[in-house]
py3Dmol code that shows the C-alpha trace and the ligand (Angstrom):
import py3Dmol

protein = """\
ATOM      1  CA  MET A   1      56.742 -81.340-207.035  1.00  0.00           C
ATOM      2  CA  ARG A   2      60.036 -82.249-209.076  1.00  0.00           C
ATOM      3  CA  ILE A   3      61.542 -85.530-208.084  1.00  0.00           C
ATOM      4  CA  ILE A   4      64.351 -87.767-209.046  1.00  0.00           C
ATOM      5  CA  ILE A   5      64.285 -91.375-208.060  1.00  0.00           C
ATOM      6  CA  LEU A   6      67.462 -93.299-208.316  1.00  0.00           C
ATOM      7  CA  GLY A   7      68.613 -96.489-207.324  1.00  0.00           C
ATOM      8  CA  PRO A   8      70.290 -99.681-209.070  1.00  0.00           C
ATOM      9  CA  PRO A   9      68.552-101.806-211.509  1.00  0.00           C
ATOM     10  CA  GLY A  10      65.820-103.825-209.848  1.00  0.00           C
ATOM     11  CA  SER A  11      65.698-101.664-206.644  1.00  0.00           C
ATOM     12  CA  GLY A  12      61.966-100.842-207.243  1.00  0.00           C
ATOM     13  CA  LYS A  13      62.237 -97.659-208.936  1.00  0.00           C
ATOM     14  CA  GLY A  14      59.424 -98.110-211.349  1.00  0.00           C
ATOM     15  CA  THR A  15      57.055 -99.662-208.798  1.00  0.00           C
ATOM     16  CA  GLN A  16      57.529 -96.934-206.280  1.00  0.00           C
ATOM     17  CA  SER A  17      57.276 -94.336-209.384  1.00  0.00           C
ATOM     18  CA  LYS A  18      53.828 -95.467-210.035  1.00  0.00           C
ATOM     19  CA  PHE A  19      52.654 -95.141-206.471  1.00  0.00           C
ATOM     20  CA  ILE A  20      54.006 -91.761-206.270  1.00  0.00           C
ATOM     21  CA  THR A  21      52.940 -90.252-209.437  1.00  0.00           C
ATOM     22  CA  GLU A  22      49.156 -91.734-208.889  1.00  0.00           C
ATOM     23  CA  LYS A  23      49.233 -90.082-205.339  1.00  0.00           C
ATOM     24  CA  TYR A  24      50.613 -86.773-206.289  1.00  0.00           C
ATOM     25  CA  GLY A  25      49.191 -86.508-209.981  1.00  0.00           C
ATOM     26  CA  ILE A  26      52.495 -85.827-211.520  1.00  0.00           C
ATOM     27  CA  PRO A  27      53.566 -87.755-214.600  1.00  0.00           C
ATOM     28  CA  GLN A  28      56.296 -90.359-214.517  1.00  0.00           C
ATOM     29  CA  ILE A  29      59.206 -89.770-216.821  1.00  0.00           C
ATOM     30  CA  SER A  30      61.103 -92.985-217.746  1.00  0.00           C
ATOM     31  CA  ILE A  31      63.623 -92.647-220.400  1.00  0.00           C
ATOM     32  CA  GLY A  32      63.716 -96.604-220.300  1.00  0.00           C
ATOM     33  CA  ASN A  33      60.077 -96.959-221.174  1.00  0.00           C
ATOM     34  CA  VAL A  34      60.433 -94.459-224.123  1.00  0.00           C
ATOM     35  CA  LEU A  35      63.415 -96.339-225.206  1.00  0.00           C
ATOM     36  CA  ARG A  36      61.457 -99.743-225.004  1.00  0.00           C
ATOM     37  CA  LYS A  37      58.678 -98.196-227.053  1.00  0.00           C
ATOM     38  CA  LEU A  38      60.924 -96.958-229.620  1.00  0.00           C
ATOM     39  CA  ILE A  39      62.582-100.557-229.891  1.00  0.00           C
ATOM     40  CA  LYS A  40      59.302-101.753-231.326  1.00  0.00           C
ATOM     41  CA  LEU A  41      59.468 -99.247-234.250  1.00  0.00           C
ATOM     42  CA  ASP A  42      61.567-100.701-237.047  1.00  0.00           C
ATOM     43  CA  CYS A  43      63.827 -98.153-237.839  1.00  0.00           C
ATOM     44  CA  LYS A  44      67.672 -97.313-237.965  1.00  0.00           C
ATOM     45  CA  LEU A  45      67.775 -95.747-234.386  1.00  0.00           C
ATOM     46  CA  SER A  46      65.583 -98.605-233.078  1.00  0.00           C
ATOM     47  CA  LYS A  47      68.247-101.063-234.123  1.00  0.00           C
ATOM     48  CA  LYS A  48      71.079 -99.122-232.581  1.00  0.00           C
ATOM     49  CA  LEU A  49      69.141 -98.762-229.261  1.00  0.00           C
ATOM     50  CA  LYS A  50      68.262-102.310-229.090  1.00  0.00           C
ATOM     51  CA  LEU A  51      71.976-103.488-229.487  1.00  0.00           C
ATOM     52  CA  ILE A  52      72.906-100.991-226.709  1.00  0.00           C
ATOM     53  CA  ILE A  53      70.172-101.824-224.271  1.00  0.00           C
ATOM     54  CA  ASN A  54      70.216-105.433-224.766  1.00  0.00           C
ATOM     55  CA  SER A  55      74.010-105.511-223.897  1.00  0.00           C
ATOM     56  CA  GLY A  56      73.296-103.705-220.553  1.00  0.00           C
ATOM     57  CA  LYS A  57      75.268-100.510-221.659  1.00  0.00           C
ATOM     58  CA  LEU A  58      73.878 -96.891-221.281  1.00  0.00           C
ATOM     59  CA  VAL A  59      72.790 -95.157-224.244  1.00  0.00           C
ATOM     60  CA  ASP A  60      74.819 -92.348-225.493  1.00  0.00           C
ATOM     61  CA  ASP A  61      73.917 -88.883-223.732  1.00  0.00           C
ATOM     62  CA  ASP A  62      73.158 -86.785-226.858  1.00  0.00           C
ATOM     63  CA  ILE A  63      70.138 -89.299-227.837  1.00  0.00           C
ATOM     64  CA  ILE A  64      69.047 -89.415-224.053  1.00  0.00           C
ATOM     65  CA  ILE A  65      69.239 -85.688-223.605  1.00  0.00           C
ATOM     66  CA  LYS A  66      67.218 -84.961-226.763  1.00  0.00           C
ATOM     67  CA  ILE A  67      64.358 -87.553-225.674  1.00  0.00           C
ATOM     68  CA  PHE A  68      64.336 -85.789-222.126  1.00  0.00           C
ATOM     69  CA  GLU A  69      64.137 -82.028-223.434  1.00  0.00           C
ATOM     70  CA  LYS A  70      61.308 -83.124-225.705  1.00  0.00           C
ATOM     71  CA  ARG A  71      59.296 -84.992-223.097  1.00  0.00           C
ATOM     72  CA  ILE A  72      59.876 -82.567-220.302  1.00  0.00           C
ATOM     73  CA  LYS A  73      58.512 -79.716-222.578  1.00  0.00           C
ATOM     74  CA  LYS A  74      55.101 -81.407-222.451  1.00  0.00           C
ATOM     75  CA  LYS A  75      52.276 -79.720-220.746  1.00  0.00           C
ATOM     76  CA  ASP A  76      51.752 -82.369-218.172  1.00  0.00           C
ATOM     77  CA  CYS A  77      55.037 -81.453-216.475  1.00  0.00           C
ATOM     78  CA  SER A  78      54.176 -77.959-215.787  1.00  0.00           C
ATOM     79  CA  LYS A  79      53.321 -78.704-212.286  1.00  0.00           C
ATOM     80  CA  GLY A  80      56.085 -81.097-211.567  1.00  0.00           C
ATOM     81  CA  PHE A  81      57.282 -84.658-212.460  1.00  0.00           C
ATOM     82  CA  LEU A  82      58.908 -87.775-211.393  1.00  0.00           C
ATOM     83  CA  LEU A  83      62.244 -88.727-213.310  1.00  0.00           C
ATOM     84  CA  ASP A  84      62.824 -92.240-213.092  1.00  0.00           C
ATOM     85  CA  GLY A  85      66.040 -93.097-214.363  1.00  0.00           C
ATOM     86  CA  PHE A  86      67.164 -89.944-215.529  1.00  0.00           C
ATOM     87  CA  PRO A  87      69.760 -88.432-214.931  1.00  0.00           C
ATOM     88  CA  ARG A  88      71.923 -91.444-215.119  1.00  0.00           C
ATOM     89  CA  ASN A  89      75.147 -89.669-214.769  1.00  0.00           C
ATOM     90  CA  ILE A  90      76.684 -86.271-213.777  1.00  0.00           C
ATOM     91  CA  MET A  91      76.719 -85.018-217.379  1.00  0.00           C
ATOM     92  CA  GLN A  92      73.125 -85.604-217.943  1.00  0.00           C
ATOM     93  CA  LEU A  93      72.170 -83.652-214.452  1.00  0.00           C
ATOM     94  CA  LYS A  94      74.488 -80.812-215.670  1.00  0.00           C
ATOM     95  CA  ASN A  95      72.541 -80.471-218.834  1.00  0.00           C
ATOM     96  CA  MET A  96      69.391 -80.740-217.257  1.00  0.00           C
ATOM     97  CA  LEU A  97      70.363 -77.902-214.698  1.00  0.00           C
ATOM     98  CA  ASN A  98      71.756 -75.785-217.497  1.00  0.00           C
ATOM     99  CA  ALA A  99      68.343 -75.963-219.338  1.00  0.00           C
ATOM    100  CA  LYS A 100      66.999 -74.510-216.040  1.00  0.00           C
ATOM    101  CA  ILE A 101      65.167 -77.658-214.927  1.00  0.00           C
ATOM    102  CA  TYR A 102      65.444 -77.826-211.224  1.00  0.00           C
ATOM    103  CA  ILE A 103      64.449 -80.391-208.675  1.00  0.00           C
ATOM    104  CA  ASP A 104      63.073 -80.378-205.215  1.00  0.00           C
ATOM    105  CA  TYR A 105      63.563 -83.970-203.992  1.00  0.00           C
ATOM    106  CA  VAL A 106      65.997 -86.606-204.676  1.00  0.00           C
ATOM    107  CA  LEU A 107      64.963 -90.106-203.366  1.00  0.00           C
ATOM    108  CA  VAL A 108      67.694 -92.948-203.342  1.00  0.00           C
ATOM    109  CA  LEU A 109      66.656 -96.545-202.963  1.00  0.00           C
ATOM    110  CA  SER A 110      69.420 -98.283-201.634  1.00  0.00           C
ATOM    111  CA  ILE A 111      69.322-102.205-201.665  1.00  0.00           C
ATOM    112  CA  SER A 112      71.553-105.254-201.315  1.00  0.00           C
ATOM    113  CA  ASP A 113      72.719-107.334-204.347  1.00  0.00           C
ATOM    114  CA  LYS A 114      70.879-110.368-202.930  1.00  0.00           C
ATOM    115  CA  THR A 115      67.434-108.693-202.893  1.00  0.00           C
ATOM    116  CA  ILE A 116      68.021-107.250-206.297  1.00  0.00           C
ATOM    117  CA  ILE A 117      69.030-110.738-207.755  1.00  0.00           C
ATOM    118  CA  LYS A 118      65.893-112.076-206.122  1.00  0.00           C
ATOM    119  CA  ARG A 119      63.483-109.589-207.586  1.00  0.00           C
ATOM    120  CA  ILE A 120      64.893-109.493-210.918  1.00  0.00           C
ATOM    121  CA  SER A 121      64.236-113.139-211.420  1.00  0.00           C
ATOM    122  CA  TYR A 122      60.486-112.697-211.168  1.00  0.00           C
ATOM    123  CA  ARG A 123      60.026-109.484-212.770  1.00  0.00           C
ATOM    124  CA  GLN A 124      57.403-108.889-215.736  1.00  0.00           C
ATOM    125  CA  ILE A 125      56.530-105.646-217.372  1.00  0.00           C
ATOM    126  CA  HIS A 126      53.751-103.998-219.248  1.00  0.00           C
ATOM    127  CA  ILE A 127      55.689-102.200-222.232  1.00  0.00           C
ATOM    128  CA  PRO A 128      52.962 -99.594-223.168  1.00  0.00           C
ATOM    129  CA  SER A 129      52.389 -98.339-219.671  1.00  0.00           C
ATOM    130  CA  GLY A 130      55.627 -99.212-217.860  1.00  0.00           C
ATOM    131  CA  ARG A 131      53.796-101.035-215.244  1.00  0.00           C
ATOM    132  CA  VAL A 132      56.101-103.391-213.364  1.00  0.00           C
ATOM    133  CA  TYR A 133      55.014-106.761-211.783  1.00  0.00           C
ATOM    134  CA  ASN A 134      56.858-109.416-209.785  1.00  0.00           C
ATOM    135  CA  LEU A 135      55.501-112.864-209.845  1.00  0.00           C
ATOM    136  CA  LYS A 136      56.441-113.379-206.196  1.00  0.00           C
ATOM    137  CA  TYR A 137      55.919-110.038-204.416  1.00  0.00           C
ATOM    138  CA  ASN A 138      53.770-107.961-206.683  1.00  0.00           C
ATOM    139  CA  PRO A 139      51.886-110.549-208.987  1.00  0.00           C
ATOM    140  CA  PRO A 140      49.289-109.591-211.696  1.00  0.00           C
ATOM    141  CA  LYS A 141      45.760-110.471-210.930  1.00  0.00           C
ATOM    142  CA  CYS A 142      45.715-112.551-213.818  1.00  0.00           C
ATOM    143  CA  GLU A 143      48.840-114.599-214.863  1.00  0.00           C
ATOM    144  CA  GLY A 144      50.929-113.010-217.704  1.00  0.00           C
ATOM    145  CA  LYS A 145      48.570-110.199-218.237  1.00  0.00           C
ATOM    146  CA  ASP A 146      48.405-106.394-217.135  1.00  0.00           C
ATOM    147  CA  ASP A 147      45.991-105.594-214.500  1.00  0.00           C
ATOM    148  CA  ILE A 148      44.364-102.421-216.013  1.00  0.00           C
ATOM    149  CA  THR A 149      44.301-103.299-219.880  1.00  0.00           C
ATOM    150  CA  GLY A 150      44.614-107.328-219.888  1.00  0.00           C
ATOM    151  CA  GLU A 151      47.337-106.957-222.502  1.00  0.00           C
ATOM    152  CA  LYS A 152      50.241-109.439-222.328  1.00  0.00           C
ATOM    153  CA  LEU A 153      53.185-108.746-220.046  1.00  0.00           C
ATOM    154  CA  SER A 154      56.766-109.252-221.058  1.00  0.00           C
ATOM    155  CA  ILE A 155      60.247-110.225-219.732  1.00  0.00           C
ATOM    156  CA  ARG A 156      62.935-107.734-220.215  1.00  0.00           C
ATOM    157  CA  LYS A 157      65.607-109.027-222.427  1.00  0.00           C
ATOM    158  CA  ASP A 158      67.898-107.017-220.234  1.00  0.00           C
ATOM    159  CA  ASP A 159      66.842-108.744-217.093  1.00  0.00           C
ATOM    160  CA  VAL A 160      68.759-112.003-218.079  1.00  0.00           C
ATOM    161  CA  LYS A 161      71.371-112.574-215.568  1.00  0.00           C
ATOM    162  CA  GLU A 162      74.611-111.904-217.679  1.00  0.00           C
ATOM    163  CA  VAL A 163      73.125-108.678-218.855  1.00  0.00           C
ATOM    164  CA  PHE A 164      71.801-107.547-215.631  1.00  0.00           C
ATOM    165  CA  TYR A 165      75.345-107.885-214.114  1.00  0.00           C
ATOM    166  CA  LYS A 166      76.454-105.478-216.945  1.00  0.00           C
ATOM    167  CA  ARG A 167      73.945-102.829-215.955  1.00  0.00           C
ATOM    168  CA  LEU A 168      74.744-103.275-212.308  1.00  0.00           C
ATOM    169  CA  LEU A 169      78.396-102.443-213.273  1.00  0.00           C
ATOM    170  CA  GLU A 170      77.127 -99.419-215.324  1.00  0.00           C
ATOM    171  CA  PHE A 171      75.093 -98.149-212.298  1.00  0.00           C
ATOM    172  CA  ASN A 172      78.182 -98.313-210.194  1.00  0.00           C
ATOM    173  CA  LYS A 173      80.558 -96.778-212.749  1.00  0.00           C
ATOM    174  CA  HIS A 174      78.273 -93.941-213.786  1.00  0.00           C
ATOM    175  CA  THR A 175      75.201 -93.474-211.278  1.00  0.00           C
ATOM    176  CA  LEU A 176      76.633 -93.926-208.039  1.00  0.00           C
ATOM    177  CA  PRO A 177      79.209 -91.065-208.682  1.00  0.00           C
ATOM    178  CA  LEU A 178      76.054 -89.031-209.540  1.00  0.00           C
ATOM    179  CA  ILE A 179      74.338 -90.063-206.195  1.00  0.00           C
ATOM    180  CA  LYS A 180      77.251 -89.065-204.287  1.00  0.00           C
ATOM    181  CA  HIS A 181      77.895 -85.777-206.167  1.00  0.00           C
ATOM    182  CA  LEU A 182      73.969 -85.019-205.466  1.00  0.00           C
ATOM    183  CA  ASN A 183      74.124 -85.668-201.786  1.00  0.00           C
ATOM    184  CA  LYS A 184      77.403 -83.550-201.486  1.00  0.00           C
ATOM    185  CA  ASN A 185      75.751 -80.782-203.386  1.00  0.00           C
ATOM    186  CA  LYS A 186      72.300 -80.778-201.964  1.00  0.00           C
ATOM    187  CA  ASN A 187      72.591 -77.640-200.428  1.00  0.00           C
ATOM    188  CA  ILE A 188      73.950 -75.839-203.517  1.00  0.00           C
ATOM    189  CA  TYR A 189      71.377 -77.361-205.678  1.00  0.00           C
ATOM    190  CA  ASN A 190      68.749 -76.804-203.089  1.00  0.00           C
ATOM    191  CA  ILE A 191      67.312 -80.279-203.036  1.00  0.00           C
ATOM    192  CA  LYS A 192      66.024 -82.399-200.133  1.00  0.00           C
ATOM    193  CA  TYR A 193      68.030 -85.577-200.443  1.00  0.00           C
ATOM    194  CA  PHE A 194      66.756 -88.798-198.871  1.00  0.00           C
ATOM    195  CA  THR A 195      68.065 -92.452-198.784  1.00  0.00           C
ATOM    196  CA  ILE A 196      65.447 -95.181-198.217  1.00  0.00           C
ATOM    197  CA  ASP A 197      65.931 -98.882-197.538  1.00  0.00           C
ATOM    198  CA  GLY A 198      64.977-100.434-200.643  1.00  0.00           C
ATOM    199  CA  ASN A 199      65.159-104.077-199.005  1.00  0.00           C
ATOM    200  CA  GLN A 200      61.591-103.631-197.460  1.00  0.00           C
ATOM    201  CA  SER A 201      58.417-104.465-198.732  1.00  0.00           C
ATOM    202  CA  ILE A 202      56.494-102.456-201.389  1.00  0.00           C
ATOM    203  CA  LYS A 203      53.971-101.265-198.588  1.00  0.00           C
ATOM    204  CA  ASP A 204      56.795-100.263-196.392  1.00  0.00           C
ATOM    205  CA  ILE A 205      58.595 -98.123-198.789  1.00  0.00           C
ATOM    206  CA  ASN A 206      55.479 -96.447-199.891  1.00  0.00           C
ATOM    207  CA  TYR A 207      54.911 -95.484-196.364  1.00  0.00           C
ATOM    208  CA  LYS A 208      58.287 -94.178-195.773  1.00  0.00           C
ATOM    209  CA  ILE A 209      57.974 -92.038-199.118  1.00  0.00           C
ATOM    210  CA  SER A 210      54.663 -90.753-198.140  1.00  0.00           C
ATOM    211  CA  ASN A 211      56.185 -89.683-194.670  1.00  0.00           C
ATOM    212  CA  ILE A 212      58.944 -87.924-196.442  1.00  0.00           C
ATOM    213  CA  PHE A 213      56.636 -85.864-198.607  1.00  0.00           C
ATOM    214  CA  ASN A 214      54.364 -85.326-195.527  1.00  0.00           C
ATOM    215  CA  GLU A 215      57.239 -84.082-193.172  1.00  0.00           C
ATOM    216  CA  ASN A 216      59.355 -82.025-195.771  1.00  0.00           C
TER     217      ASN A 216
END
"""
ligand_1 = """\
23
AMP
P 65.728 -98.672 -217.218
O 64.191 -98.903 -217.441
O 65.560 -97.155 -216.482
O 66.176 -99.741 -216.416
O 66.571 -98.433 -218.455
C 66.730 -99.480 -219.485
C 67.884 -99.213 -220.266
O 67.722 -98.054 -221.022
C 69.148 -99.067 -219.488
O 70.168 -100.001 -219.195
C 70.021 -98.183 -220.487
O 70.692 -98.715 -221.622
C 68.866 -97.150 -221.122
N 68.673 -95.876 -220.525
C 67.522 -95.613 -219.540
N 67.783 -94.290 -219.093
C 69.025 -93.997 -219.508
C 69.890 -92.771 -219.393
N 69.284 -91.669 -218.455
N 70.912 -92.581 -219.809
C 71.444 -93.584 -220.579
N 70.651 -94.933 -220.742
C 69.566 -94.941 -220.352
"""
view = py3Dmol.view(width=600, height=400)
view.addModel(protein, "pdb")
view.setStyle({"model": 0}, {"cartoon": {"style": "trace"}})
view.addModel(ligand_1, "xyz")
view.setStyle({"model": 1}, {"stick": {}})
view.zoomTo()
view.show()
């Protein structure tokens, strides 16, 4: 199973990715999570990345593609993978296909701006694992702590409103054209393409996604 999950920031990609990867035993590849871990290291690259990410912009394709190619070669990807937040534009997709990395399913979470803003205001993450919580809709068992490790949760610096709006603009400019491109060319790429209403509850979306994989 080789899956891409796409949607605007705050649409629930990370939450659904955890559910899918646990259920189907495939690794989640989130370049955003890799980048957040890199930022914690104190080096020239981490400073550059921090500036870009905290401004809401996309990181340069050449950096992202190198990170992706290194990750996808690892043994755990041999039976499939779920790509969360990659590719983010048509250039990254084409690079991936040129490297003969093919995809079976594309899942697109579509969601209203109103729901996104509500969700983002309450989001907390566990940086080492990438687990995502929401104080209102999916709270941790113990306030401010990760359910599995008990480690401290963080608020993403790029979730503050001003930066978040920039991320939405970046999504509209770069990722929406990718989504349209994938839908238009799904037969050529031999992918199964599905749009899911991301405004629903986490459980309802889990259920819809399970049905998609059961029936297709
Ligand atoms: P995410 O965790 O997927 O929301 O990503 C957080 C940030 O990391 C994004 O706003 C970008 O700055 C950067 N990023 C993650 N994935 C990519 C990508 N495929 N291409 C470019 N930048 C990315």
